[in-house]
C-alpha positions in Angstrom: 0.0 0.0 0.0 1.1 3.6 -0.5 1.6 5.6 2.6 -1.4 7.9 2.2 -4.0 5.1 2.0 -6.3 6.0 -0.8 -3.4 7.8 -2.5 -3.9 10.8 -4.8 -2.3 8.7 -7.6 -5.0 6.1 -7.6 -7.7 8.7 -7.4 -6.2 10.5 -10.4 -6.1 7.2 -12.3 -9.8 6.7 -11.6 -10.4 10.1 -13.1 -8.4 8.9 -16.2 -11.3 6.7 -17.2 -12.5 9.7 -19.2 -9.1 10.3 -20.8 -8.7 10.2 -24.6 -6.9 6.9 -24.2 -10.1 5.2 -22.9 -11.2 3.4 -19.7 -9.4 0.1 -20.5 -6.0 1.7 -20.4 -6.9 3.5 -17.2 -7.8 0.1 -15.7 -4.4 -1.3 -16.7 -2.7 1.6 -15.0 -4.6 1.2 -11.8 -3.9 -2.5 -11.8 -0.1 -1.9 -12.2 -0.1 0.6 -9.3 -2.2 -1.7 -7.0 0.0 -4.7 -7.9 3.3 -2.8 -7.6 3.1 0.4 -5.5 6.8 1.0 -6.0 6.2 1.6 -9.7 5.3 5.1 -8.8 9.0 5.9 -8.7 12.0 5.5 -10.9 13.5 2.8 -8.7 10.3 0.7 -8.7 11.5 -1.5 -11.5 12.2 -1.2 -15.2 8.5 -0.6 -15.9 7.2 2.4 -13.9 4.9 5.4 -14.0 5.8 8.9 -15.0 3.9 12.2 -15.3 3.9 14.8 -18.1 1.8 17.6 -19.5 0.9 18.9 -23.0 0.9 22.6 -22.4 -1.2 24.9 -24.6 -1.4 28.7 -24.6 -4.6 30.4 -23.6 -6.1 30.6 -27.1 -5.2 26.9 -27.6 -3.3 27.8 -30.8 0.2 26.6 -29.7 1.7 23.8 -27.8 5.0 23.9 -25.8 7.8 21.5 -26.7 11.3 20.9 -25.4 14.3 19.2 -26.8 15.0 16.1 -24.7 18.8 15.9 -24.3 18.9 12.2 -23.5 16.2 11.0 -25.9 17.3 13.4 -28.7 13.7 14.3 -29.6 11.1 17.1 -29.2 8.5 16.2 -26.6 6.2 17.7 -23.9 7.7 18.4 -20.5 7.5 15.6 -17.9 9.5 13.0 -16.0 9.6 10.8 -13.0 7.8 11.4 -9.7 10.2 12.3 -6.9 10.3 10.1 -3.8 7.4 11.1 -1.6 5.3 12.6 -4.4 1.9 10.7 -4.8 0.1 13.0 -7.3 0.7 12.8 -11.0 -0.7 16.2 -11.5 1.6 17.9 -9.0 4.5 16.0 -10.5 3.6 17.1 -14.0 3.2 20.8 -12.9 6.6 20.6 -11.2 8.2 19.3 -14.3 6.6 22.0 -16.4 7.9 24.7 -14.1 11.4 23.2 -14.0 11.7 22.4 -17.7 10.0 25.3 -19.5 9.3 27.9 -16.7 5.5 28.1 -16.7 3.5 28.0 -13.5 0.1 29.6 -13.9 -1.7 26.7 -15.6 -5.3 25.5 -15.7 -6.1 21.8 -16.1 -8.3 21.0 -19.0 -10.7 18.2 -18.2 -11.5 16.4 -14.9 -8.1 14.5 -14.8 -5.4 13.0 -17.0 -6.0 13.7 -20.6 -4.0 10.8 -22.1 -2.3 7.6 -20.7 0.6 6.5 -22.9 2.9 3.5 -22.6 6.2 3.6 -24.5 9.3 1.5 -24.7 12.7 3.1 -24.0 16.1 2.5 -25.6 19.4 2.0 -23.9 20.0 5.7 -23.4 17.5 5.6 -20.6 19.5 3.1 -18.5 17.5 0.9 -16.1 14.2 2.4 -17.4 12.8 0.1 -20.1 9.1 1.2 -20.2 7.3 4.3 -19.1 3.6 4.3 -18.3 3.1 8.1 -18.7 0.2 10.0 -17.1 -0.3 13.0 -19.3 -2.3 16.1 -18.5 -3.6 18.9 -20.8 -2.7 22.2 -19.1 -3.6 25.7 -20.5 -1.4 28.7 -19.8 -2.9 32.1 -18.9 -1.9 34.0 -22.0 -1.0 33.7 -25.7 2.3 32.1 -26.7 3.5 35.5 -27.9 3.3 36.9 -24.4 4.8 33.8 -22.6 8.4 33.2 -23.3 9.5 29.7 -22.4 12.7 29.1 -20.3 15.2 26.5 -21.2 16.9 24.3 -18.6 19.9 22.0 -18.3 17.8 19.0 -19.2 15.9 20.8 -22.0 18.4 23.2 -23.7 15.8 24.2 -26.4 12.2 25.1 -25.9 9.6 26.5 -28.3 5.9 27.1 -28.9 4.6 25.2 -31.9 1.5 26.3 -33.8 -1.5 23.9 -33.4 -4.2 25.5 -35.6 -7.7 24.3 -36.3 -8.2 22.6 -39.6 -10.7 24.1 -42.0 -14.3 23.2 -41.1 -16.4 23.2 -38.0 -15.0 20.2 -36.3 -12.4 20.0 -33.5 -9.6 18.7 -35.7 -6.3 20.5 -35.6 -3.2 20.4 -37.8 0.1 18.9 -36.6 2.0 20.1 -39.7 4.1 22.6 -37.8 5.7 20.0 -35.5 9.5 20.2 -35.9 11.6 17.5 -37.4 12.7 15.1 -34.7 9.4 15.3 -32.7 8.8 12.1 -30.7 6.9 9.7 -32.9 3.7 9.5 -30.9 3.1 13.2 -30.7 0.9 13.7 -33.9 -1.4 10.9 -32.9 -1.6 12.1 -29.4 -2.5 15.6 -30.5 -5.1 14.2 -32.9 -6.7 12.5 -29.9 -6.5 15.6 -27.7 -8.2 17.9 -30.2 -11.7 16.5 -29.5 -10.9 16.2 -25.8 -10.0 19.9 -25.7 -13.2 20.8 -27.6 -15.3 18.8 -25.2 -13.9 20.5 -22.1 -13.6 24.0 -23.5 -17.3 24.4 -24.4 
């Protein structure tokens, strides 16, 4: 059991049933955490949970990406929970503040927006698989008024346009994603577009 009893992490994973990734994936995440509470942290085994956030500006026209020094790709801010942290959302917000310098963020939706599992290569050492809990967070201004701050782990940061496609639907274009963007990003943004529309109306 986790120290806090009904831990925030489990409560957040219950809220993830409404995520764009669907209730079956959320059930898998809860089962992993119940079976292996140590998976909340980096030293909990080669397969463990992480937290990240897709950050959009206030008009929802841009997303924030960073260059991941170890992985050598563009990706959203995020990482491992620190020992003692039991909230994915708090960990994701901490990572955003540390990696791109934004702190005034509104969560879009009732909980995690996407749950995403991905294999890792040898550059990540003992980590072989991350089960990432991803939030959609909205900044309090337009990208033009919110400069991002680089960090030691993320030496380059940028706002990338994420415009609506023509028509009345929620679909958005990922054509502006830079070369070297992590492979799952276009599909994830396609899934997040209707999620954003659902919780922005």
